[in-house]
Each structure stands twice: as structure tokens, then as C-alpha cells.
C-alpha positions as CSV (number, residue, x, y, z in Angstrom):
1,M,36.0,-35.1,1.2
2,T,33.3,-35.9,3.8
3,G,30.4,-33.4,3.8
4,A,31.4,-31.9,0.4
5,R,28.5,-30.8,-1.8
6,L,28.2,-31.8,-5.5
7,P,28.2,-29.1,-8.1
8,G,24.7,-27.5,-8.4
9,E,23.6,-29.0,-5.1
10,G,21.6,-26.5,-3.1
11,R,22.7,-25.1,0.2
12,E,20.8,-23.5,3.1
13,I,21.6,-20.1,4.3
14,R,21.4,-19.5,8.1
15,I,18.6,-17.3,9.3
16,S,19.2,-14.2,11.3
17,D,17.9,-12.9,14.6
18,A,15.6,-10.6,12.6
19,D,14.2,-13.6,10.8
20,R,13.4,-15.4,14.1
21,E,11.7,-12.3,15.4
22,R,9.5,-12.0,12.3
23,A,8.6,-15.7,12.7
24,A,7.8,-15.1,16.3
25,T,5.6,-12.1,15.4
26,R,3.6,-14.3,13.0
27,L,3.1,-16.9,15.8
28,N,2.0,-14.3,18.3
29,R,-0.5,-13.0,15.8
30,A,-1.8,-16.5,15.1
31,M,-2.4,-16.9,18.9
32,A,-4.2,-13.6,19.1
33,E,-6.5,-14.7,16.2
34,G,-7.3,-17.9,17.9
35,R,-5.5,-20.1,15.5
36,I,-3.2,-21.7,18.1
37,S,-3.3,-21.9,21.9
38,V,-1.0,-20.3,24.4
39,E,0.6,-23.7,25.0
40,E,1.2,-24.2,21.2
41,L,2.7,-20.7,21.0
42,Q,5.2,-21.5,23.7
43,E,6.2,-24.8,22.1
44,R,6.6,-23.2,18.6
45,L,8.5,-20.2,19.9
46,S,11.1,-22.6,21.5
47,V,11.6,-24.1,18.0
48,V,11.8,-20.7,16.4
49,Y,14.5,-19.3,18.7
50,G,16.5,-22.5,18.4
51,A,16.4,-22.6,14.6
52,R,19.5,-22.2,12.5
53,F,18.0,-22.7,9.0
54,G,14.7,-21.8,7.4
55,S,13.7,-25.4,6.9
56,E,13.6,-25.7,10.7
57,L,10.7,-23.2,10.8
58,L,8.5,-25.2,8.4
59,P,6.9,-27.4,11.1
60,V,5.8,-24.4,13.2
61,L,4.6,-22.1,10.4
62,S,3.4,-24.4,7.6
63,D,-0.2,-24.6,8.9
64,L,-0.5,-20.7,9.2
65,P,-1.5,-18.3,6.4
66,G,1.3,-17.2,4.0
67,D,4.5,-18.8,2.8
68,P,6.3,-20.3,5.8
69,L,9.7,-19.2,4.5
70,D,8.7,-15.8,3.2
71,L,9.9,-14.2,6.4
72,S,10.0,-10.7,4.8
73,A,6.2,-10.7,4.3
74,D,3.9,-9.6,7.1
75,V,0.9,-11.7,6.2
76,L,-2.6,-10.1,6.6
77,A,-4.5,-13.2,7.7
78,T,-8.2,-13.8,7.3
79,P,-10.1,-13.2,10.5
80,V,-11.4,-16.2,12.4
81,G,-14.4,-16.8,14.6
82,P,-18.1,-16.3,14.1
83,P,-19.3,-13.0,12.5
84,T,-21.3,-10.3,14.2
85,V,-24.6,-10.2,12.5
86,L,-26.4,-6.9,11.8
87,R,-30.0,-7.4,10.6
88,G,-32.3,-4.6,9.2
89,G,-35.7,-4.4,7.8
90,V,-37.3,-1.5,5.9
91,G,-35.2,0.9,8.0
92,G,-31.9,-0.7,6.9
93,V,-28.7,-0.8,8.9
94,K,-26.6,2.2,9.9
95,R,-23.3,2.4,11.9
96,R,-21.3,5.6,12.2
97,G,-19.2,7.5,14.6
98,D,-17.1,5.9,17.3
99,W,-18.1,2.2,17.2
100,A,-16.1,-0.9,17.8
101,V,-15.7,-2.9,14.6
102,P,-15.5,-6.7,14.9
103,A,-13.1,-8.6,12.7
104,R,-16.1,-10.2,10.9
105,L,-19.4,-8.6,10.0
106,R,-22.5,-10.1,8.3
107,V,-25.1,-7.6,7.2
108,Q,-28.6,-8.9,6.2
109,T,-31.4,-6.6,4.9
110,S,-34.3,-7.1,2.6
111,L,-35.3,-3.5,1.6
112,G,-33.5,-0.9,3.7
113,A,-30.3,0.9,2.8
114,V,-27.0,0.1,4.5
115,L,-24.5,2.7,5.8
116,L,-21.3,1.5,7.4
117,D,-19.0,4.4,8.2
118,F,-15.6,3.1,9.4
119,C,-13.8,6.4,9.3
120,D,-14.2,7.3,13.1
121,A,-14.6,3.7,14.2
122,Q,-12.2,1.6,16.3
123,L,-10.4,-0.9,14.1
124,P,-8.5,-3.3,16.4
125,M,-7.8,-5.8,13.6
126,P,-5.8,-5.1,10.4
127,V,-8.4,-7.0,8.3
128,V,-12.1,-6.6,8.5
129,E,-14.4,-9.0,6.6
130,V,-17.8,-7.7,5.6
131,E,-20.3,-10.2,4.2
132,L,-23.4,-8.6,2.6
133,E,-26.7,-10.3,2.1
134,L,-28.8,-7.6,0.6
135,G,-32.2,-7.5,-1.1
136,A,-33.3,-4.3,-2.9
137,G,-31.4,-1.8,-0.8
138,S,-28.2,-0.1,-1.6
139,A,-25.1,-0.1,0.6
140,R,-22.3,2.5,1.2
141,L,-19.1,1.5,3.0
142,L,-17.1,4.5,4.0
143,V,-13.5,3.6,4.8
144,P,-10.5,5.6,6.0
145,E,-8.4,7.3,3.3
146,N,-5.4,5.0,3.8
147,A,-7.5,1.8,3.6
148,T,-7.6,-0.9,0.9
149,A,-10.7,-2.9,-0.1
150,D,-11.1,-6.2,-2.0
151,V,-14.6,-6.5,-3.4
152,D,-14.0,-9.3,-5.9
153,G,-16.1,-11.7,-3.8
154,L,-19.2,-9.5,-4.0
155,V,-21.8,-10.6,-6.6
156,S,-24.7,-8.3,-7.7
157,Q,-27.6,-9.8,-9.6
158,Y,-29.2,-6.6,-11.0
159,G,-27.3,-3.8,-9.2
160,S,-23.7,-2.5,-9.4
161,V,-20.6,-2.8,-7.3
162,R,-18.1,0.1,-7.2
163,S,-15.0,0.5,-5.2
164,K,-12.7,3.6,-5.3
165,M,-10.1,2.0,-3.1
166,P,-6.9,0.0,-3.9
167,S,-7.7,-3.7,-3.7
168,R,-4.3,-5.0,-2.6
169,A,-3.6,-5.2,1.1
170,V,-0.7,-3.2,2.4
171,H,0.8,-3.8,5.8
172,G,0.1,-1.0,8.3
173,R,-3.1,0.1,6.5
174,P,-6.7,-1.2,7.3
175,H,-7.9,-3.7,4.8
176,F,-11.5,-4.7,4.1
177,R,-12.7,-7.9,2.4
178,V,-16.2,-7.3,1.1
179,Y,-18.1,-10.3,-0.3
180,G,-21.6,-11.8,-0.5
181,R,-24.6,-11.1,-2.6
182,T,-27.0,-8.2,-3.5
183,A,-30.2,-8.8,-5.5
184,A,-31.0,-5.3,-6.9
185,G,-29.2,-2.7,-4.9
186,S,-25.8,-1.0,-5.6
187,V,-22.8,-1.3,-3.3
188,T,-20.2,1.5,-3.1
189,V,-16.9,1.4,-1.2
190,R,-15.2,4.8,-0.9
191,T,-13.7,7.4,1.4
192,R,-16.0,9.8,3.2
193,Y,-16.8,13.2,1.6
194,T,-17.0,16.3,3.7
195,F,-18.9,19.5,2.7
196,A,-19.8,22.4,4.9
197,G,-18.8,20.5,8.0
198,R,-21.1,17.5,7.2
199,H,-19.9,14.0,6.3
200,F,-21.5,11.9,3.6
């Protein structure tokens, strides 16, 4: 019979409207991150909304982060673009309160301490990359209580690296990727403590 499949031969399952919407969401995020242009977005969306099977989504999703056919996963992509550089001398670097956090930060100090308090900050992106280039100073990164933080890429020559946050990214919660090098200082990633109305 024409078109009949042999035993054991795989078959494709048709995708749903929800699958198409998830693929479209991934494309819109890629455009917002600067990975594709507006023109590319429009071209790819026309393919997505005309697709019947998952294999038809491969050409438009295969060059983006994540498994192209894992439509149930909301991928937390790595931020793109040049980092915002914060340099400090003996006085170190301090950011706290209501400040706009860029998607990528590079912090460079030789001696001073670093304090980055993200708890009251504006976090427009789901992922924040923090690259540390530290000398002898220590660093504290205070993150929101529902945040996650991956510090596996951070190397300390003589100091220590401590994180009290879950390392695995979770959709809907801010995620921090902390990496780089510190010569002699310690690096701590934790939530903010409050005592007698004061934060530390």
C-alpha cells in the first residue's frame, strides 16, 4: 500500500498551536537579545505558524540556544553584547538601592572590596552575567531570595568562593552567572540579611 510505514519506522506527531506559540516566544526573545534582526524574526515566524511537524521548526530554531525541538523548555539564554565595566581602586566598587542592572557586568578591582546588591535593583533580563577580575579584595553579591546563581566558572587562587543559592536556573526567577578570577579575596553570593532595619 502506498505510503505505508514499515514496522518500527518512526512517525512524526503534528505540533499544536501551543507548540507554535512557544517557538514564536523563543524567536521573539532571540530578537530582543540581538541574536536575530526584525526581518529575520518575521521570516522565521512565517515558517513557525505554517509548520505542521516539529522537523519544520529545525531550520528556524537550530542556531538559537537550547534544543530546537524541546518546545516545553523555556530556555534561559546567555546574554549577548559587550559588558558594562565597573572599575575600582582602593575604594572598591559598590552598587546598591534602585539601580538598573545590565545583562552583562565586568567588575575589575585591585585592592578594594566589591558590593553588588541586586535586591532592590531593576533586573530587566532573566539572566545576569557577572565577570569578576579581583585582586586582594573580597566581593559580596546580594541577590533576591528567589534567585539562582551559578558560580562554577569562578576561580579563586588563594581566597574562597561561597554561594548559598541554588545553582540551577528556573524559569520565572532571576538567574546569575558568576565567573572570572580572584587572586586572594573571598567571593560570597547570598541573600540580603536584615537586622534592626539595616541591610547587610
